[in-house]
C-alpha positions in Angstrom: 37.7 -22.0 37.9 40.1 -20.0 40.1 38.8 -18.4 43.2 40.3 -15.1 44.1 40.6 -14.9 47.9 42.4 -11.6 48.1 40.8 -8.8 50.1 39.3 -6.0 48.1 42.0 -3.5 49.2 44.7 -5.8 48.0 42.9 -6.2 44.7 42.7 -2.4 44.2 46.5 -2.1 45.0 47.3 -4.7 42.4 45.1 -2.9 39.8 46.8 0.4 40.7 50.2 -1.2 40.4 49.4 -2.7 36.9 48.1 0.7 35.8 51.2 2.5 37.1 53.4 0.0 35.2 51.4 0.6 32.0 51.7 4.4 32.4 55.4 4.1 33.1 55.9 1.9 30.0 54.0 4.5 27.8 56.0 7.4 29.3 59.2 5.4 28.8 58.3 4.8 25.1 57.3 8.4 24.7 60.7 9.5 26.2 62.6 7.2 23.8 60.6 8.6 20.8 61.3 12.1 22.0 65.0 11.4 22.3 65.1 9.9 18.9 63.2 12.8 17.4 65.6 15.3 19.0 68.6 13.3 17.8 67.1 13.3 14.2 66.5 17.1 14.4 70.1 17.7 15.6 71.5 15.5 12.8 69.3 17.3 10.3 70.6 20.7 11.5 74.2 19.5 11.3 73.5 18.3 7.7 71.9 21.6 6.7 74.8 23.5 8.2 77.3 21.4 6.3 75.4 22.0 3.1 75.2 25.7 3.8 79.0 25.8 4.3 79.4 23.8 1.1 77.1 26.2 -0.9 78.9 29.3 0.6 82.2 27.8 -0.5 80.8 27.2 -4.0 79.5 30.8 -4.2 82.9 32.1 -3.1 84.5 30.0 -5.8 82.1 31.3 -8.5 82.7 34.9 -7.4 86.4 34.3 -7.6 85.9 32.9 -11.1 83.8 35.8 -12.2 86.4 38.2 -11.0 89.1 36.4 -13.1 90.3 38.3 -16.2 88.5 36.0 -18.7 85.2 36.6 -17.0 85.9 40.4 -16.8 86.5 40.4 -20.6 83.3 38.4 -21.2 81.3 40.8 -19.0 82.6 43.7 -21.1 81.7 42.0 -24.3 78.2 41.3 -23.0 77.8 44.9 -21.9 79.0 46.2 -25.3 76.6 43.8 -27.1 73.7 45.0 -24.9 74.6 48.7 -25.7 74.7 47.9 -29.4 71.4 46.1 -29.3 69.9 49.1 -27.4 71.2 51.5 -30.1 69.8 49.3 -32.9 66.4 49.2 -31.1 66.4 53.0 -30.8 67.3 53.5 -34.5 64.5 51.2 -35.5 62.0 53.3 -33.4 63.3 56.6 -34.8 63.3 55.6 -38.4 60.5 56.9 -40.7 57.7 54.5 -41.5 57.1 53.9 -45.2 53.4 53.3 -44.5 53.1 56.8 -43.1 54.8 58.4 -46.1 52.7 56.3 -48.6 49.5 57.3 -46.8 50.4 61.0 -47.0 51.3 60.8 -50.7 48.0 58.9 -51.4 46.0 61.7 -49.7 47.7 64.4 -51.8 47.5 62.5 -55.1 44.8 63.9 -57.4 42.0 61.6 -58.5 43.1 61.9 -62.1 46.5 60.4 -61.3 47.7 57.0 -60.1 51.0 55.7 -58.9 53.1 53.1 -60.8 56.2 53.1 -58.6 57.3 54.0 -55.0 60.9 53.9 -53.8 61.7 54.5 -50.1 65.1 54.8 -48.4 65.6 55.6 -44.7 68.5 58.0 -44.1 69.8 60.2 -41.2 71.6 63.5 -40.7 73.8 64.5 -37.8 73.0 68.1 -36.9 75.1 70.1 -34.5 73.5 72.7 -32.2 75.4 75.9 -32.6 74.9 77.0 -29.0 75.5 73.8 -27.1 77.8 72.2 -29.7 75.9 68.9 -29.1 75.2 66.6 -32.1 71.8 65.1 -32.6 70.9 62.5 -35.2 67.6 63.0 -37.2 66.1 60.4 -39.4 64.3 61.2 -42.7 63.3 59.3 -45.8 64.4 59.8 -49.4 61.4 59.0 -51.7 60.9 58.5 -55.4 57.4 58.3 -56.8 56.4 57.4 -60.4 53.0 57.5 -61.9 50.7 58.6 -64.7 48.3 61.6 -64.7 45.4 62.5 -66.9 47.2 65.6 -68.2 50.0 68.1 -67.5 47.7 70.2 -65.3 47.1 67.3 -63.0 50.9 66.8 -62.6 51.2 70.5 -61.8 48.4 70.3 -59.2 50.2 67.3 -57.6 53.4 69.4 -57.5 51.6 72.3 -55.8 50.1 69.9 -53.2 53.5 68.4 -52.5 55.1 71.8 -52.2 52.4 73.0 -49.8 52.8 69.9 -47.5 55.0 71.0 -44.6 56.6 67.6 -44.0 57.8 67.2 -47.6 60.8 69.1 -48.9 63.2 69.1 -51.8 60.4 68.3 -54.1 61.8 67.7 -57.6 59.9 66.6 -60.7 62.1 65.1 -63.5 61.9 67.3 -66.7 60.2 64.5 -68.7 57.2 64.9 -66.4 56.2 68.1 -68.3 56.7 66.7 -71.8 53.3 65.1 -72.5 50.1 67.2 -72.4 47.9 64.1 -71.9 48.6 60.8 -70.2 51.6 62.5 -68.6 54.0 60.2 -66.9 55.8 61.8 -64.0 58.7 61.0 -61.7 59.2 63.0 -58.5 62.0 62.9 -55.8 61.4 64.3 -52.3 62.4 63.9 -48.7 60.1 63.4 -45.8 61.6 64.8 -42.5 59.5 64.0 -39.5 61.7 66.5 -37.5 61.0 70.2 -38.5 64.6 71.1 -37.7 65.7 69.3 -40.9 64.0 72.0 -43.0 66.2 74.7 -41.6 69.5 72.9 -42.1 
């Protein structure tokens, strides 16, 4: 067993010295780590900058390509296609619904008659405003209805109801519709303009 014969002051000095060395070592290691971290951040920033420059260069190249005549022509084609699709969409919205027409006809049809045929064709008319000279397109439907009624009076009643309906015009019953007194078969042509202006043209 070793006997320590150093005076207490010297022992404290040695302990302090050992502690200072440990603290110095820890601080030295922290300093190295901090330097490494700063070097890593600096390298990372340089890498990001180089990538930004590369991306900027690619964007400039793409912009140059887009401005080339081929891409200009392609852009015009895409714009034209989009306009055409928009027009088609507008036409679809403005066209007359066959369901609406059939519902109106069913409401006017007398109880003593029933339908055997229903033909529906969407059409349009370009109308010029006399004051502004602007042309507007109005959609309407050409309709043909066939059926059988109990008698000629029922067919006549159906004709009166169609004539009185404001949204139907050009109501025309085929002459054979008036031939039979009973079980009268009828065929009627009419137009259904959803725009009242069509009635005046």
